[in-house]
C-alpha positions as CSV (number, residue, x, y, z in Angstrom):
1,M,-57.1,-32.1,12.5
2,K,-54.0,-30.8,10.7
3,A,-54.0,-33.8,8.4
4,I,-57.6,-33.1,7.4
5,N,-56.8,-29.5,6.7
6,W,-53.8,-30.3,4.5
7,R,-55.8,-32.9,2.6
8,S,-58.6,-30.4,2.1
9,L,-56.2,-27.8,1.0
10,A,-54.5,-30.2,-1.4
11,C,-57.9,-31.2,-2.9
12,L,-58.9,-27.5,-3.3
13,G,-55.6,-26.8,-5.0
14,L,-56.1,-29.7,-7.4
15,A,-59.7,-28.5,-8.1
16,L,-58.4,-25.1,-9.0
17,V,-55.6,-26.3,-11.2
18,A,-57.6,-29.0,-13.1
19,P,-59.6,-26.5,-15.3
20,V,-56.3,-24.7,-16.3
21,A,-54.7,-28.0,-17.3
22,L,-57.8,-29.0,-19.3
23,A,-57.8,-25.6,-21.0
24,D,-54.2,-26.1,-22.1
25,R,-55.0,-28.8,-24.6
26,Y,-57.4,-26.4,-26.3
27,T,-55.0,-23.5,-26.1
28,D,-52.2,-25.7,-27.5
29,T,-54.3,-27.0,-30.3
30,I,-55.4,-23.5,-31.3
31,A,-51.7,-22.3,-31.2
32,L,-50.8,-25.3,-33.4
33,F,-53.3,-24.3,-36.1
34,R,-52.4,-20.6,-35.8
35,H,-48.9,-21.6,-37.0
36,A,-50.0,-24.2,-39.6
37,G,-49.8,-22.4,-42.9
38,P,-53.1,-21.9,-44.6
39,A,-55.2,-22.3,-41.4
40,A,-53.6,-19.3,-39.8
41,E,-55.4,-16.9,-42.2
42,F,-58.8,-18.2,-41.1
43,F,-58.3,-17.0,-37.6
44,K,-58.2,-13.4,-39.0
45,T,-61.3,-13.7,-41.2
46,S,-63.6,-16.1,-39.4
47,Y,-66.5,-15.1,-37.2
48,G,-65.9,-18.1,-35.0
49,Y,-64.5,-21.6,-34.8
50,A,-64.7,-25.0,-33.1
51,V,-61.5,-26.8,-31.9
52,F,-61.2,-30.5,-31.3
53,P,-57.8,-31.3,-29.7
54,T,-58.1,-35.0,-30.3
55,I,-60.5,-37.0,-32.4
56,G,-60.1,-40.8,-32.3
57,K,-61.0,-42.8,-35.4
58,G,-60.9,-46.5,-36.1
59,G,-62.5,-49.1,-38.3
60,F,-62.7,-52.4,-40.0
61,V,-65.3,-52.2,-42.8
62,V,-67.5,-50.1,-40.5
63,G,-65.7,-47.2,-38.8
64,A,-66.4,-44.6,-36.2
65,A,-64.8,-41.4,-34.9
66,H,-65.5,-39.2,-31.9
67,G,-64.1,-36.2,-30.3
68,E,-64.9,-33.4,-27.8
69,G,-64.3,-29.8,-28.5
70,R,-65.0,-26.1,-27.7
71,V,-66.6,-23.4,-29.7
72,Y,-65.4,-19.8,-29.9
73,R,-67.2,-16.7,-31.2
74,Q,-64.7,-13.9,-32.1
75,G,-62.1,-15.5,-29.8
76,R,-64.5,-15.9,-26.8
77,Y,-65.4,-19.4,-25.5
78,I,-69.1,-19.9,-25.8
79,G,-69.8,-23.6,-25.6
80,N,-68.9,-27.2,-25.9
81,T,-69.3,-29.5,-28.9
82,S,-68.8,-33.1,-29.8
83,M,-68.3,-34.7,-33.2
84,T,-69.4,-38.2,-34.1
85,Q,-68.8,-40.0,-37.4
86,V,-69.8,-43.3,-38.8
87,S,-68.3,-44.6,-42.1
88,F,-68.9,-47.5,-44.4
89,G,-66.5,-49.0,-46.9
90,F,-63.0,-50.5,-47.1
91,Q,-61.1,-49.3,-44.0
92,F,-58.7,-50.8,-41.5
93,G,-56.8,-49.3,-38.6
94,G,-57.0,-46.4,-36.3
95,Q,-55.7,-42.8,-36.0
96,A,-55.9,-39.7,-33.9
97,Y,-56.1,-36.2,-35.3
98,S,-56.9,-32.6,-34.3
99,E,-59.6,-30.6,-36.2
100,M,-60.6,-27.0,-36.6
101,V,-63.9,-25.9,-38.1
102,F,-64.0,-22.3,-39.0
103,F,-67.3,-20.3,-39.5
104,R,-67.2,-17.5,-42.0
105,D,-70.0,-15.4,-40.5
106,Q,-72.6,-15.2,-37.8
107,A,-75.2,-17.2,-39.9
108,A,-72.8,-20.2,-40.3
109,L,-72.0,-20.2,-36.5
110,E,-75.8,-20.0,-35.7
111,R,-76.4,-23.1,-37.9
112,F,-73.7,-24.9,-35.9
113,E,-75.2,-23.8,-32.6
114,S,-78.6,-25.1,-33.6
115,G,-77.4,-28.5,-32.4
116,N,-78.3,-30.3,-35.6
117,F,-75.3,-29.5,-37.7
118,S,-73.4,-32.0,-39.9
119,L,-70.8,-32.0,-42.6
120,S,-71.4,-34.3,-45.5
121,A,-68.8,-36.5,-47.1
122,D,-68.4,-34.0,-50.0
123,V,-67.2,-31.1,-47.8
124,S,-63.5,-30.5,-48.4
125,A,-61.0,-30.4,-45.5
126,V,-57.3,-29.6,-45.6
127,A,-55.0,-32.0,-43.8
128,L,-51.9,-30.1,-42.5
129,T,-48.6,-31.3,-41.1
130,A,-47.8,-29.9,-37.7
131,S,-45.0,-27.8,-39.2
132,A,-47.1,-26.8,-42.2
133,S,-44.2,-27.7,-44.5
134,A,-46.4,-30.0,-46.6
135,S,-50.1,-30.6,-46.9
136,A,-52.7,-33.0,-48.2
137,G,-56.1,-32.3,-49.6
138,T,-59.2,-34.2,-48.4
139,A,-62.7,-34.8,-49.6
140,G,-64.8,-35.4,-46.5
141,T,-62.6,-37.5,-44.4
142,E,-60.5,-39.1,-47.2
143,A,-56.9,-38.1,-47.4
144,G,-54.9,-37.8,-50.6
145,A,-51.3,-36.6,-50.5
146,S,-50.7,-33.3,-52.1
147,G,-47.1,-32.3,-51.3
148,T,-47.5,-28.6,-52.1
149,E,-48.7,-25.8,-49.9
150,S,-50.4,-24.1,-52.8
151,H,-52.8,-27.1,-53.1
152,A,-53.7,-26.7,-49.5
153,I,-54.4,-23.0,-49.9
154,A,-56.6,-23.7,-52.9
155,A,-58.6,-26.3,-51.0
156,G,-58.7,-24.3,-47.8
157,R,-61.7,-22.2,-48.5
158,Y,-65.2,-21.7,-47.1
159,Q,-67.9,-24.1,-48.4
160,N,-71.4,-23.1,-47.3
161,G,-69.8,-20.8,-44.7
162,V,-67.5,-23.5,-43.2
163,A,-63.8,-24.4,-43.6
164,V,-62.2,-27.5,-42.0
165,F,-58.6,-28.2,-41.3
166,T,-57.0,-31.3,-39.6
167,I,-53.6,-32.2,-38.3
168,A,-52.7,-35.9,-37.8
169,K,-51.5,-36.8,-34.4
170,G,-50.7,-40.5,-34.9
171,G,-51.9,-43.9,-36.1
172,L,-52.3,-45.6,-39.4
173,M,-55.6,-46.0,-41.3
174,Y,-56.3,-47.3,-44.7
175,Q,-59.6,-46.1,-46.0
176,A,-61.8,-45.8,-49.0
177,A,-65.1,-45.1,-47.3
178,V,-68.0,-42.7,-47.3
179,A,-68.5,-40.7,-44.1
180,G,-70.0,-37.6,-42.7
181,Q,-69.6,-35.8,-39.4
182,K,-72.4,-34.9,-37.0
183,F,-71.9,-32.3,-34.3
184,S,-73.7,-31.3,-31.1
185,F,-73.5,-28.0,-29.3
186,T,-74.1,-27.1,-25.7
187,P,-73.7,-23.4,-24.7
188,V,-71.8,-22.5,-21.5
189,R,-73.7,-20.8,-18.8
């Protein structure tokens, strides 16, 4: 009887700790972007944001990427999201990165919440280093080295109410491809 009670207690303890451990990757990713140069200012001016701790991407001619995230309105967690991307063109390899999507105002966030939101290949994103000491500009999901923070600041602006930043986590990918990102949204209850 005592063994069953200890097991039950251990399972209950793990069940209570698991959501905290899961939340840490979101908290850690948000903290990383808060300290990553140009992205930090967007936390002050945005109405809301979506955070993706890890997006995995790979391809050989045809590529794909996918990641799970959370959506926040004025700092409050309001729902879950996922991002899927398919790309076509010259590409080879795989990589992982974190992504933040900032929404300038309520209308931009509501478009995202509609569940039928996508970013086309011509939307600019800013690729940051984890220490924000250098940056790279991107068009869609294509990266081109910049080397100066002023370029990242110029590229890091709202387009149609949305601004996107990424931080590479690892991997190597060669790519000259056309891609867009499609998002889903599920509110928390």
